[in-house]
C-alpha atoms as one frame of an Amber mdcrd trajectory, in Angstrom:
protein
   5.844  -3.084  26.566   6.176  -6.745  25.535   9.678  -8.012  24.764  10.327
 -10.822  22.307  13.357 -12.461  20.774  11.771 -12.217  17.336   8.658 -10.543
  16.001   7.293 -12.038  12.795   5.142  -9.572  10.871   2.746 -11.476   8.654
   1.392 -15.006   8.857   1.209 -16.277   5.327   3.399 -19.131   4.146   6.684
 -17.350   4.921   5.682 -15.986   8.316   4.079 -19.173   9.603   6.962 -21.298
   8.379   9.477 -18.989  10.027   7.532 -18.898  13.284   7.375 -22.697  13.327
  11.163 -22.967  13.092  11.583 -20.309  15.780   9.155 -22.115  18.051  10.963
 -25.405  17.619  14.174 -23.580  18.540  12.480 -22.429  21.785  12.644 -18.758
  20.861  10.125 -16.291  22.281   8.315 -15.297  19.139   5.384 -12.988  18.492
   3.487 -13.345  15.220   1.488 -10.260  14.214  -0.943 -11.010  11.414  -3.376
  -8.677   9.666  -5.013 -11.613   7.866  -4.715  -9.899   4.475  -2.781 -12.488
   2.466  -3.198 -11.739  -1.235  -3.831 -15.330  -2.256  -6.891 -15.660  -0.018
  -8.806 -14.762  -3.185  -7.712 -18.059  -4.741  -9.698 -21.257  -4.313  -6.602
 -23.436  -4.189  -2.808 -23.436  -4.070  -1.227 -25.072  -7.085   2.060 -26.933
  -6.851   2.551 -27.097  -3.084   3.908 -30.540  -2.258   1.558 -32.470   0.013
  -1.107 -29.751  -0.231  -1.738 -29.376  -3.976  -5.094 -27.656  -4.442  -5.586
 -26.852  -0.751  -7.234 -23.480  -0.179  -4.912 -20.760   1.143  -7.278 -20.109
   4.049  -7.069 -23.748   5.145  -3.276 -23.844   4.784  -2.908 -20.820   7.039
  -5.426 -22.169   9.549  -3.435 -25.395   9.769  -0.250 -23.410  10.227  -1.733
 -21.429  13.109  -2.874 -24.639  14.761   0.634 -26.069  14.477   2.115 -22.975
  16.134  -0.181 -23.482  19.117   1.875 -26.543  20.091   4.903 -24.357  20.885
   4.612 -22.423  24.166   7.172 -19.766  23.213   5.136 -18.631  20.187   2.193
 -16.247  20.428  -0.100 -15.383  17.533  -1.961 -12.065  17.501  -4.387 -10.752
  14.920  -3.469  -7.144  14.266  -1.510  -4.670  12.194   1.984  -3.365  12.850
   1.402   0.307  12.137   4.855   1.730  12.744   8.323   0.623  13.702  11.565
   2.150  14.907  15.020   0.997  16.002  15.711   1.092  19.740  18.607  -0.043
  21.915  18.959  -3.786  21.511  16.268  -4.199  18.895  13.110  -2.660  17.509
   9.788  -1.326  18.732   6.583  -1.870  16.783   3.342  -0.028  17.424   0.284
  -2.215  16.873  -3.183  -1.109  15.881  -4.551  -1.998  19.333  -2.323   0.660
  20.889   0.264  -1.735  22.277   3.984  -1.369  21.643   6.006  -4.557  21.338
   9.770  -4.908  21.307  11.854  -7.525  19.517  15.551  -8.270  19.211  14.979
  -9.475  15.658  12.280  -8.719  13.087  11.142 -11.035  10.299   9.146  -9.148
   7.678   6.772 -11.549   5.941   3.824  -9.324   5.120   3.491 -10.393   1.511
   2.737  -7.842  -1.179  -0.297  -5.994  -2.440  -1.219  -7.114  -5.965  -2.498
  -4.400  -8.297  -4.309  -5.949 -11.281  -5.894  -3.788 -13.993  -8.931  -1.762
 -12.972 -11.425  -3.520 -15.232 -15.121  -4.024 -14.505 -15.745  -7.669 -13.717
 -12.140  -8.544 -12.906 -12.481  -8.620  -9.125 -15.142 -11.338  -9.247 -12.786
 -13.643 -11.181  -9.466 -12.693  -9.602  -7.552 -15.694  -8.324  -9.545 -18.213
 -10.369  -9.751 -17.644 -14.119  -8.108 -14.207 -14.061  -4.650 -14.548 -12.606
  -1.091 -13.252 -12.438   0.803 -16.558 -12.124   0.403 -19.393 -14.653   2.304
 -21.769 -12.381  -0.364 -21.245  -9.728  -3.442 -21.339 -11.974  -2.442 -22.634
 -15.407  -3.370 -26.256 -14.747  -6.951 -25.338 -13.908  -7.426 -23.620 -17.312
  -5.354 -26.060 -19.379  -6.464 -26.775 -22.958  -8.970 -23.923 -22.869  -9.280
 -20.555 -24.600  -6.700 -18.285 -22.974  -5.503 -14.702 -23.330  -2.712 -12.559
 -21.948  -3.390  -8.875 -21.266  -0.114  -6.993 -21.724   1.896  -5.161 -24.358
   5.484  -4.962 -25.530   8.092  -7.424 -24.322   5.983  -8.294 -21.267   3.114
  -9.254 -23.537   5.295 -11.536 -25.629   6.592 -13.247 -22.499   3.111 -13.678
 -21.015   1.571 -15.070 -24.197   4.386 -17.535 -24.818   4.193 -18.670 -21.197
   0.521 -19.516 -21.683   1.359 -21.656 -24.718   2.628 -24.236 -22.252  -0.949
 -24.783 -21.069  -2.998 -24.272 -24.231  -2.627 -24.008 -28.001  -5.404 -21.372
 -28.146  -3.776 -18.163 -26.907  -4.474 -14.540 -27.848  -2.337 -11.571 -26.829
  -4.534  -8.602 -25.896  -2.426  -5.450 -25.925  -5.206  -2.982 -24.992  -3.946
  -0.499 -27.565  -0.802  -0.356 -29.708   1.116  -3.598 -29.262   4.567  -2.024
 -29.199   6.059  -5.061 -30.943   8.760  -5.207 -33.581   8.839  -7.511 -36.576
  10.810 -10.228 -34.818   8.349 -10.298 -31.931   5.374 -10.528 -34.283   7.033
 -13.414 -36.114   7.851 -15.145 -32.834   4.233 -14.971 -31.707   2.899 -16.036
 -35.091   5.244 -19.008 -35.104   3.813 -20.064 -31.750   0.254 -19.730 -33.032
  -0.487 -16.648 -30.913  -2.662 -13.945 -32.474  -2.392 -10.281 -31.443  -5.433
  -8.087 -30.796  -4.844  -4.351 -30.232  -8.426  -3.372 -29.422  -9.063  -1.632
 -26.110 -10.473  -3.858 -23.395 -13.349  -2.377 -21.427 -14.889  -5.207 -19.378
 -14.656  -8.851 -18.374 -17.805 -10.954 -18.346 -18.269 -14.250 -16.583 -20.551
 -16.437 -14.556 -20.110 -17.890 -11.084 -16.665 -16.323 -10.824 -15.398 -17.797
 -14.084 -14.430 -15.774 -17.155 -16.440 -16.270 -20.336 -15.856 -13.170 -22.473
 -13.585 -10.174 -22.917 -15.472  -7.058 -24.035 -13.837  -4.372 -26.186 -14.694
  -0.675 -26.471 -16.279  -1.247 -29.881 -18.761  -3.641 -28.270 -17.222  -6.757
 -29.759 -16.682  -9.766 -27.513 -14.015 -12.449 -27.459 -14.797 -15.788 -25.832
 -12.045 -16.689 -23.339 -11.860 -19.072 -20.401  -8.745 -17.705 -18.709  -6.835
 -14.429 -18.638  -3.273 -13.766 -17.516  -2.767 -10.150 -16.432   0.018  -8.004
 -15.067  -0.434  -7.107 -11.398   2.514  -5.040 -10.133   3.389  -5.760  -6.508
   3.738  -3.105  -3.810   4.666  -3.116  -0.130   1.622  -3.036   2.127   3.101
  -0.405   4.435   6.178   1.706   5.169   7.296  -0.645   7.934  10.369  -1.887
   6.068  11.472   1.682   5.381  10.932   2.717   9.003  13.098  -0.182  10.192
  15.876   0.768   7.781  15.365  -2.009   5.230  16.108  -0.719   1.735  13.724
  -1.467  -1.137  14.444  -1.524  -4.862  12.221  -1.834  -7.955  12.200  -5.071
  -9.911  10.473  -6.728 -12.882   7.307  -7.555 -10.929   7.456  -5.342  -7.852
   7.663  -1.604  -7.410   9.527  -1.880  -4.102  11.007  -5.288  -3.310  12.941
  -5.506  -0.026  16.581  -6.221  -0.768  18.062  -9.204   1.080  21.347 -11.090
   1.044  21.562 -14.904   0.719  20.888 -15.163   4.476  17.640 -13.161   4.183
  19.179 -10.165   5.962  18.022  -6.756   4.809  20.232  -3.682   4.686  19.626
  -3.575   8.450  21.396  -6.710   9.679  18.939  -7.703  12.401  15.869  -7.128
  10.244  15.132 -10.117   8.032  12.639 -10.599   5.218  11.158 -13.646   3.523
   8.492 -14.498   0.996   6.868 -12.228  -1.561   8.211  -9.052   0.082  11.692
  -9.841  -1.227  11.280 -12.131  -4.232  10.645 -11.679  -7.932   8.942 -15.076
  -8.180   5.974 -15.072  -5.782   5.061 -18.673  -4.995   3.735 -20.320  -1.856
   6.275 -23.147  -1.822   9.142 -20.698  -2.220   7.756 -18.420   0.485   7.470
 -21.285   2.966  11.037 -22.361   2.259  12.332 -18.799   2.568  10.572 -18.286
   5.892  12.157 -21.420   7.334  15.596 -20.467   6.054  15.334 -16.951   7.451
  14.285 -18.299  10.845  17.282 -20.647  10.961  19.591 -17.686  10.403  17.735
 -15.635  13.025  18.259 -18.394  15.582  21.964 -18.493  14.763  22.250 -14.708
  15.021  20.685 -14.830  18.490  23.064 -17.607  19.532  25.942 -15.512  18.230
  24.899 -12.707  20.585  24.387 -15.049  23.516  27.218 -17.559  23.245  29.554
 -16.366  20.516  28.356 -18.830  17.892  30.350 -18.147  14.703  28.000 -16.268
  12.407  28.533 -15.174   8.786  29.466 -11.492   8.466
């Protein structure tokens, strides 16, 4: 059994950032990474200072190279299958059969995105079909856009897109579920509402060109904002005693306090697993902040460093 001061599960922006801080604090840190970051489907990261437009794969590769400079940090490709509390920490079973033990755990596995099950969507996901306008809106600015959602969520999505284009259609894929005030709000913003059922997305070279309806009609569009509810990738948080709650975007967000502690004090979480605004810059910041608190919690155990209750 390998013993570590902290095990970081996940090596996206939050996990790598946290591991970097832990390494610089000379803490024995194991990073377990399945290499399944959701934004690997995207061609570039929008809005990340100093790295605007850099591909997610390259960002993570650079992060792994930076970790290699710190001798107390080890990176392993693998999956943490199960976890359980033990005396003095936690034990994680990895998919290679090994069991590793850590005094602290930082959960940074990201979330599984679940976009609509539409033919053609997968080929365009992360480019011209997207869940976050802040990440992808600039690339489709001033083009023909649509939001695929109904009710209040549809109104919000369509009005968000108006910040990037004046040609926006709300596709409700059936009854819109809107009241008179919502219809007037959309009309005032120049957004039309289409209740026809969507059956397929058509594009070329990974870029959307048309939305196809069940009646065979087609609507020319260059970008599509869709709902993609987030879910935990595994039951690891639950097994370690970290409570999850539903939120506006996620089915089971890990609850954390301002210090990134979960309901189990020595299990921490950072990034998309515990936020309602998934964003690479925010995840990187959260990972660093969580790691700083982890270091202080270890020093509290070792030397009595005053530590927030």
